[in-house]
KEBA-831841 format. One record per residue (C-alpha): residue number from 1; chain; x, y, z. Coordinates in steps of 0.05 Angstrom, whole numbers, m for minus. Example, Ala and Ser with C-alpha at 12.3 -4.5 7.8 and 13.67 -1.06 7.14 Angstrom:
2
(1,'A',(246,m90,156))
(2,'A',(273,m21,143))
END
This chain:
92
(1,'A',(m145,m152,m204))
(2,'A',(m111,m131,m268))
(3,'A',(m43,m96,m264))
(4,'A',(m26,m58,m327))
(5,'A',(38,m77,m362))
(6,'A',(87,m20,m358))
(7,'A',(161,m8,m350))
(8,'A',(149,36,m289))
(9,'A',(182,4,m228))
(10,'A',(126,22,m180))
(11,'A',(71,m16,m216))
(12,'A',(55,m81,m181))
(13,'A',(84,m59,m114))
(14,'A',(42,m64,m51))
(15,'A',(37,m6,m3))
(16,'A',(14,21,63))
(17,'A',(1,95,70))
(18,'A',(15,123,139))
(19,'A',(m23,173,180))
(20,'A',(9,231,219))
(21,'A',(25,182,277))
(22,'A',(61,133,231))
(23,'A',(4,82,235))
(24,'A',(m23,47,173))
(25,'A',(m79,86,140))
(26,'A',(m92,53,72))
(27,'A',(m69,m12,43))
(28,'A',(m65,m25,m31))
(29,'A',(m28,m44,m94))
(30,'A',(m3,2,m149))
(31,'A',(m39,m18,m213))
(32,'A',(m16,38,m260))
(33,'A',(15,106,m267))
(34,'A',(m17,169,m296))
(35,'A',(41,219,m302))
(36,'A',(64,231,m231))
(37,'A',(2,199,m200))
(38,'A',(m2,126,m181))
(39,'A',(m68,89,m192))
(40,'A',(m76,47,m129))
(41,'A',(m125,m10,m116))
(42,'A',(m144,m6,m43))
(43,'A',(m163,m68,m2))
(44,'A',(m211,m75,57))
(45,'A',(m183,m86,126))
(46,'A',(m235,m139,145))
(47,'A',(m233,m187,86))
(48,'A',(m176,m163,42))
(49,'A',(m223,m154,m17))
(50,'A',(m211,m98,m68))
(51,'A',(m250,m35,m54))
(52,'A',(m236,33,m86))
(53,'A',(m183,56,m136))
(54,'A',(m150,122,m116))
(55,'A',(m96,166,m144))
(56,'A',(m35,179,m99))
(57,'A',(20,228,m118))
(58,'A',(86,193,m133))
(59,'A',(120,240,m83))
(60,'A',(78,209,m27))
(61,'A',(100,139,m48))
(62,'A',(173,159,m39))
(63,'A',(162,194,28))
(64,'A',(186,152,87))
(65,'A',(137,191,132))
(66,'A',(77,177,88))
(67,'A',(85,109,55))
(68,'A',(117,40,57))
(69,'A',(127,0,m7))
(70,'A',(133,m77,m12))
(71,'A',(155,m120,m70))
(72,'A',(111,m180,m50))
(73,'A',(44,m193,m19))
(74,'A',(75,m235,35))
(75,'A',(122,m179,58))
(76,'A',(63,m131,56))
(77,'A',(21,m178,100))
(78,'A',(80,m189,148))
(79,'A',(90,m114,156))
(80,'A',(17,m104,173))
(81,'A',(19,m160,224))
(82,'A',(82,m131,256))
(83,'A',(51,m61,260))
(84,'A',(m13,m90,290))
(85,'A',(25,m129,343))
(86,'A',(65,m67,363))
(87,'A',(2,m24,363))
(88,'A',(m46,m71,398))
(89,'A',(1,m119,433))
(90,'A',(m28,m179,397))
(91,'A',(m2,m228,345))
(92,'A',(m41,m251,285))
END
C-alpha cells in the first residue's frame, strides 16, 4: 500500500472508527488528505488485506467518541485485541 508523502501529521496513522456503542466499526490507515477529508485504506477483519478506500472527515478523526488513532501497526493491532477480549471475553 502506498502512502503519499506529505507534511500532514495524520498521514500514515492507523485508525479504528467507533460505532455508537464505542465498538470498533472500521479499521484502516490514513493514506492521504484532500482538504479536510482523510483518504483511508480500509482492511478486512478476516485476513487484514486492503479492501476499500474511503473519505473520512478530519473532524471525525479528532473525535474521541468516533475514532482512535495509532502511530504504529503494532499499537493498532494491540488495541483491537484488547477491545475484542473485553467485548467477547477471549484473548487472541
